[in-house]
LUMLUM-115700 format. One record per residue: residue in three letters; x, y, z of N, C-alpha, C, O in turn. Coordinates in pm, whole numbers, padded with zeros to 5 digits, always signed. Layout:
<pts>
alaXYZXYZXYZXYZ;...
</pts>
This chain:
<pts>
met-02162+00859+01411-02175+00972+01448-02032+00995+01474-01971+00897+01516;ile-01959+01116+01456-01834+01162+01514-01843+01238+01612-01886+01353+01611;thr-01792+01161+01729-01800+01223+01860-01671+01307+01908-01559+01290+01861;asp-01701+01393+02003-01553+01474+02059-01432+01361+02062-01321+01381+02012;ala-01473+01238+02131-01364+01167+02165-01312+01107+02015-01196+01071+01992;val-01401+01105+01940-01326+01062+01817-01249+01163+01749-01153+01131+01678;ile-01281+01278+01766-01217+01383+01703-01079+01413+01763-00978+01439+01697;gln-01089+01405+01910-00957+01408+01971-00866+01284+01914-00752+01301+01869;glu-00913+01191+01918-00824+01073+01870-00749+01068+01733-00645+01010+01700;ile-00851+01162+01650-00799+01149+01493-00664+01280+01519-00556+01274+01461;tyr-00701+01388+01613-00569+01480+01612-00441+01379+01676-00323+01385+01644;lys-00494+01301+01761-00356+01250+01846-00288+01136+01742-00168+01108+01747;lys-00371+01080+01657-00294+00981+01564-00250+01049+01431-00193+00984+01345;asn-00277+01180+01416-00244+01237+01291-00160+01380+01335-00212+01491+01321;arg-00052+01364+01378+00019+01481+01441+00101+01536+01352+00152+01644+01379;lys+00128+01471+01228+00219+01497+01146+00179+01462+01007+00114+01361+00981;pro+00227+01563+00903+00184+01484+00767+00252+01365+00738+00354+01321+00793;pro+00180+01312+00637+00264+01156+00570+00390+01185+00509+00394+01259+00410;lys+00500+01130+00561+00640+01114+00483+00604+01127+00308+00658+01208+00233;asp+00497+01024+00270+00471+01040+00124+00327+01084+00099+00230+01021+00141;leu+00320+01175+00039+00182+01249+00020+00101+01160-00068-00021+01177-00062;asn+00150+01059-00155+00067+00962-00216-00006+00862-00121-00102+00799-00167;asp+00035+00843+00016+00000+00784+00097-00157+00839+00166-00226+00770+00241;leu-00187+00961+00124-00317+01019+00148-00420+00952+00072-00536+00950+00112;asn-00380+00891-00048-00486+00868-00143-00572+00959-00189-00687+00922-00214;leu-00539+01086-00209-00634+01179-00246-00742+01154-00359-00859+01191-00354;pro-00675+01077-00473-00780+01060-00571-00876+00987-00532-00984+01011-00585;glu-00871+00885-00439-00984+00804-00395-01084+00903-00321-01202+00888-00353;ala-01056+00996-00232-01144+01072-00195-01212+01163-00290-01335+01164-00292;leu-01144+01237-00369-01215+01301-00475-01323+01229-00535-01436+01276-00541;tyr-01289+01101-00584-01394+01026-00649-01512+00989-00580-01623+00995-00634;ile-01493+00949-00461-01600+00946-00371-01705+01062-00341-01826+01057-00323;leu-01614+01168-00342-01703+01277-00307-01736+01356-00431-01783+01466-00404;arg-01725+01330-00557-01740+01394-00649-01915+01411-00703-01958+01496-00782;gln-01980+01321-00646-02157+01337-00676-02172+01479-00621-02228+01559-00697;his-02133+01520-00506-02194+01613-00454-02113+01734-00405-02161+01831-00346;his-01970+01713-00441-01854+01816-00426-01778+01850-00536-01694+01768-00573;asp-01790+01962-00599-01682+01983-00715-01567+02008-00645-01554+02100-00563;met-01471+01918-00679-01339+01958-00604-01236+01915-00731-01264+01828-00812;ser-01117+01990-00730-01029+01976-00819-00851+01989-00750-00813+02037-00644;val-00792+01941-00835-00645+01953-00794-00568+02046-00891-00601+02035-01009;asp-00491+02119-00868-00450+02213-00960-00303+02175-01002-00241+02256-01071;ser-00244+02062-00967-00122+02009-01002-00108+01876-00981-00174+01813-00898;glu-00010+01820-01064+00004+01689-01050+00095+01650-00947+00095+01537-00899;asp+00187+01759-00908+00307+01758-00830+00229+01785-00691+00184+01897-00668;leu+00215+01678-00595+00152+01698-00491+00215+01774-00380+00150+01813-00283;thr+00323+01790-00393+00424+01903-00320+00372+02026-00327+00370+02103-00231;lys+00322+02054-00450+00290+02186-00474+00141+02217-00523+00114+02328-00569;ala+00045+02118-00514-00076+02106-00541-00163+02160-00435-00142+02134-00316;glu-00259+02233-00475-00368+02277-00410-00500+02188-00445-00520+02149-00560;val-00591+02158-00331-00717+02131-00366-00798+02216-00376-00785+02294-00282;val-00902+02253-00461-00998+02354-00471-01127+02281-00479-01142+02181-00549;leu-01238+02343-00390-01372+02308-00357-01423+02411-00454-01429+02526-00412;asn-01468+02382-00601-01527+02474-00675-01636+02559-00653-01652+02678-00681;asp-01723+02460-00585-01846+02513-00538-01891+02585-00435-02007+02609-00405;met-01759+02628-00364-01791+02708-00253-01741+02867-00319-01677+02898-00419;glu-01809+02952-00201-01773+03081-00258-01652+03115-00264-01567+03067-00189;glu-01623+03222-00370-01460+03248-00408-01360+03281-00268-01249+03229-00259;tyr-01406+03356-00181-01344+03403-00049-01371+03339+00044-01351+03393+00153;ser-01424+03207+00044-01418+03108+00189-01267+03076+00195-01187+03063+00102;pro-01249+03066+00320-01107+03043+00356-01100+02893+00350-00985+02851+00345;phe-01213+02785+00350-01188+02644+00284-01213+02603+00170-01240+02485+00146;arg-01208+02700+00078-01209+02703-00061-01077+02612-00135-01086+02528-00224;arg-00967+02656-00069-00830+02579-00143-00772+02538-00008-00797+02592+00099;phe-00698+02445-00026-00578+02423+00065-00472+02339+00002-00497+02261-00090;leu-00352+02355+00053-00243+02271-00008-00263+02135+00040-00323+02118+00146;val-00220+02041-00025-00214+01894-00018-00112+01870+00075-00137+01775+00150;arg+00030+01944+00100+00128+01909+00184+00078+01935+00312+00119+01865+00404;ser-00027+02048+00340-00053+02089+00487-00147+01966+00518-00178+01974+00636;leu-00204+01859+00461-00296+01741+00507-00202+01672+00602-00081+01658+00585;his-00274+01628+00708-00208+01527+00810-00255+01388+00750-00172+01298+00739;ala-00411+01364+00704-00475+01259+00669-00558+01271+00618-00602+01386+00625;ile-00639+01174+00534-00769+01165+00469-00849+01058+00511-00832+00951+00453;leu-00947+01066+00616-00997+00955+00660-01139+00933+00610-01211+01030+00586;his-01178+00814+00593-01312+00750+00538-01427+00730+00651-01411+00629+00720;phe-01512+00791+00672-01627+00744+00766-01769+00691+00673-01783+00695+00551;asp-01835+00656+00745-01946+00613+00696-02033+00713+00597-02077+00686+00486;arg-02043+00832+00669-02092+00937+00588-02048+01038+00538-02105+01108+00455;gln-01889+01062+00607-01833+01184+00580-01678+01133+00525-01642+01016+00538;val-01596+01235+00465-01429+01226+00449-01408+01305+00519-01476+01407+00519;ala-01311+01289+00599-01250+01413+00689-01115+01400+00626-01057+01296+00594;phe-01066+01552+00609-00947+01603+00555-00888+01680+00704-00938+01780+00756;val-00765+01600+00755-00697+01648+00891-00597+01733+00874-00492+01701+00818;phe-00619+01844+00920-00500+01976+00935-00454+01963+01076-00522+01904+01160;arg-00336+02017+01102-00283+02050+01217-00397+02119+01331-00428+02076+01442;ser-00434+02210+01278-00560+02300+01393-00707+02279+01308-00783+02374+01326;his-00748+02194+01236-00877+02189+01215-00911+02065+01124-00817+01996+01083;ile-01018+02038+01096-01088+01894+01031-01187+01930+00947-01292+01961+01003;leu-01186+01935+00814-01291+01960+00717-01336+01824+00689-01265+01734+00645;phe-01478+01815+00722-01560+01710+00711-01661+01723+00585-01754+01803+00580;leu-01626+01629+00484-01717+01667+00358-01802+01532+00376-01746+01423+00393;asn-01941+01548+00372-02047+01467+00354-02046+01369+00234-02050+01432+00128;lys-02043+01242+00218-02057+01188+00106-02197+01169+00048-02211+01113-00061;his-02303+01216+00122-02457+01203+00063-02506+01322+00021-02603+01320-00055;asp-02446+01449+00064-02517+01576+00012-02360+01685+00017-02241+01656+00033;lys-02420+01792-00001-02308+01892-00014-02257+01956+00128-02175+02048+00124;glu-02304+01908+00248-02263+01930+00370-02123+01946+00400-02049+01851+00373;leu-02073+02049+00451-01927+02091+00484-01939+02105+00641-02037+02159+00692;arg-01844+02057+00709-01875+02086+00848-01690+02109+00874-01601+02053+00810;val-01678+02201+00977-01519+02217+01003-01508+02221+01165-01578+02292+01237;his-01417+02142+01203-01401+02130+01358-01243+02230+01389-01134+02199+01340;phe-01260+02320+01456-01121+02363+01505-01073+02316+01623-01150+02297+01717;arg-00948+02294+01632-00884+02247+01746-00848+02357+01815-00784+02449+01764;thr-00895+02354+01957-00880+02463+02073-00753+02481+02107-00679+02395+02061;glu-00689+02583+02186-00568+02578+02264-00556+02478+02350-00462+02399+02352;glu-00667+02478+02435-00648+02348+02540-00635+02236+02469-00537+02172+02507;glu-00694+02185+02383-00687+02056+02307-00522+02040+02260-00465+01931+02269;glu-00461+02146+02215-00319+02148+02155-00220+02111+02293-00139+02018+02298;glu-00249+02205+02397-00194+02165+02513-00193+02036+02609-00110+01983+02683;glu-00303+02015+02578-00333+01846+02612-00242+01756+02542-00176+01672+02603;asp-00236+01773+02404-00166+01718+02315-00016+01727+02350+00058+01629+02345;asp+00019+01832+02382+00171+01861+02434+00226+01787+02565+00343+01780+02603;asp+00105+01732+02627+00129+01672+02769+00161+01527+02744+00207+01450+02829;asp+00127+01488+02587+00188+01343+02545+00316+01338+02476+00344+01247+02398;arg+00407+01454+02509+00534+01455+02429+00612+01360+02501+00577+01305+02606;ser+00716+01343+02441+00822+01239+02489+00864+01269+02645+00833+01370+02708;trp+00928+01177+02684+00946+01205+02831+01085+01292+02836+01101+01350+02943;leu+01172+01307+02753+01267+01386+02722+01251+01537+02713+01307+01629+02772;ala+01145+01534+02609+01087+01678+02587+01015+01741+02722+01030+01861+02744;arg+00956+01679+02789+00890+01703+02925+01005+01740+03009+01020+01855+03049;leu+01089+01643+03038+01213+01685+03095+01278+01824+03099+01298+01906+03189;phe+01307+01818+02949+01398+01960+02939+01321+02082+02880+01364+02175+02811;gly+01184+02055+02932+01092+02173+02882+01054+02211+02758+00994+02318+02744;ala+01084+02127+02649+01066+02162+02499+00918+02174+02496+00836+02097+02546;arg+00894+02303+02418+00750+02305+02383+00734+02296+02240+00832+02304+02165;his+00607+02279+02195+00583+02285+02056+00586+02418+02025+00529+02497+02101;his+00664+02470+01892+00651+02598+01842+00578+02587+01732+00571+02484+01665;arg+00508+02713+01701+00405+02746+01598+00510+02816+01507+00475+02866+01400;
</pts>
């Protein structure tokens, strides 16, 4: 089970996208999820590619996302998590379930408290 504490740790450990998008190992995630989720990537160039969840409604905000906006892809016993700055998509490995966790402003502020001591000293804030 993925608890709130685990989710907070996911955000904390995955604050930035990887330097190399190949480190995400997107093909492995798509392979694992293929039985229950119809997903495709629209380009071989990961810096321009979008992942499309073809079995979702056309106007769903979660139907497509840019690979370059991903911070991590994490594998759990029953789910694969697609981690972004402000939310996480959890796709179930055993059925068509999709869950979304939205990061609250309080969680982002707590994360800002973990800034470097120089950033805290000079009052540098995280800009959106």
